[in-house]
C-alpha positions, 0 to 999 in steps of 0.5 A: 665329969672329965671330958674324954676324946670321942671315939673313934677319932676323926680321920683327915680326908686329905690323908685317907690312908693315914690314921687319925692325926689325933693318935700321934698326939696321944702317943706323945702325951697319954697312952693309955687314955680314956675315950668316950664311945657312942654309948657313953662308956669310957674304955681305955685307948691304947695307941703306943706300939709297946703298950699294944704288944703288951695288951695283945698277948696279956691273957688278962685282957679277953675278947670274950664279949660276955665279959663285964666291961667289954667295950662295944665301938658301935651299935652293930658291935653290941648287937652282934654280941647277942647271938652266936659269935665267931670263935675269937669272941667266945669264952676262953675255953670255947675259943681254944677248942674252936680255934684248934678245929679251924687252925688245922685247915690253915696249915702253911702246906695247904695254903701253898697248895692253893697258890696256883688256884689263887693265881688263876683267879687273879688272871681271870679277873684281870682278863675280865677287867681288860675286856671291860670298859675304862675307867673301871672301879677296881674294887667292884671289877677286881678286888672284891670278886677276887677275894670273894671267889678265893674264900668261897672256894676255900670254905666250900661256899656257893658263889651265888648270892655273894654280892648280897653277902658282901652287902650284909657284911658291910652293914655289920661292919658299919659304925652308923647303920641303924639298929633295925638294919643291923638286926635284919642283916644279922638274921639273914646272914645267920639263916643263910649260914645255918642252911649251909651247915645243915647241907654242906658241900666240900671244902672247909665247911664240909670237913668241919661239919662231918668231923666235928658237928656230926660227932657233937663236938661243935654245935650247928649254931657255932659252926655256922657262926664260925663259917660266917666269921671266916667269910666276913674276915676273909673277903672284906679286909682282903679286898680293901687291902688290895684296893688301898694297897694299889693307891699306896703304891701309886703314891709311891711309884718307886716302890712298885718295881720291888713287886714287879722285878725278878721274883724273890719270895723273901722280898715279896713277903717283906713287901706285903708285910710293909703294906699291911703295916702302912695301911692297917686296913682294919682300923677299928680298935681291937676290943678287950675287957680286963678280967683282973687288974693290969698295968699297961704303960704305967697306967692301972687298968682295973678288972671289968674295964674296957680296953681298945687297942688301936693297931693302926696307931701302933703301926705308925709309932715313931719309936717302933718304925723309923719314918713310919709314915713312909712306905718302904717295901724293903723295910726290915724287920717286916713282921713287927707290925700288929695288923694281923694281931699277935699271940693266941689271937693272931689272924688264923688266915694270915698265910692265905691273906699274904698269898692273895695280896702278893699275887694281886699286887704283883699280877696287877702291876705286871699286867697293867704297868700303866695302871693309874687313878682315873680321877684325882685322889681328892675325888676318890670317895673314901669311906669313913663310917665303917670298920675297914679303910676303903672306898665306895669306888676306886676309878682306875684306868690304864693304857694310852690316855684317850683324852690326850689322843683326842 
């Protein structure tokens, strides 16, 4: 039996913001290539940018978790597929119907109306940060509460219990959590969101329930799974993207002025898109199954075979992005990255995410111009066992160096 690389490939602890170095080798030699996942299956791994774009838009590659050959990258992924699933993972017809319901809530106009609220939340969280002790964990003190409060307000979820919801979300996003822990988290999350759907308040959840569940167009189970999915994808990636973006900017301090100078919407949009490309916070591959024979990158992928589209590798492809390992907030064109997907599976909340990231970075560095790591970067406890690039804690400080004063 051929020996295939074990998936996921190992990251380099000395370069925590970079994709595993093995992807660079695969891009140069063999993409797509077979890899071996935790359960012994051998899906195709796509690492090149052009191949990834092809795979993301080809309708013969499906996200339907019930499709034969669908590749699960962890025990958690498999267990999550056995109950009610978030709408992108449903069969095509059911996915299209659910997306049509949800996408109406994410119009650019509605997102723009949220901007003053998002700014107020950012300022409130920074006020609390400044009133607290130094050093502070930027994730717990700012990034997480900011991201959670914004998505809870938009969805119409109560803030009570948000820490527990995040804890459960981390279990579901873990690559190593025991099956019984994942099963328990799935059960608790499902019960929580079913109860909310049965008695909805205002916000997106209430509008969906009244317009689509009460009319029989959408089941309570699917509605609960969709609201849970929007919370899951709408807070964790944003929070860790804020935190890791701050780390990236501190390592490229010459770039910070792009965000703190005179405001220019187009410049800020470009800057946020570049940070999304550079970090690609969701570093688990996009999972697909082939519903028909398809050729990608000169390789024949047969019906019923699994495909993993490695977005962080594609976003560092030298053939698509000159000097890809350098952060350039003025890089153009900025929207060629694949961090938020492409085609019919482009991230539903991409506009809201862009607003949150722009406000978070700009407000942090304007109000705390001397923001800095409180420890050497080698001492930051980065995470390597979850589907998101992040850290267990991000100790930060600002203001005068009190140690030097003594």
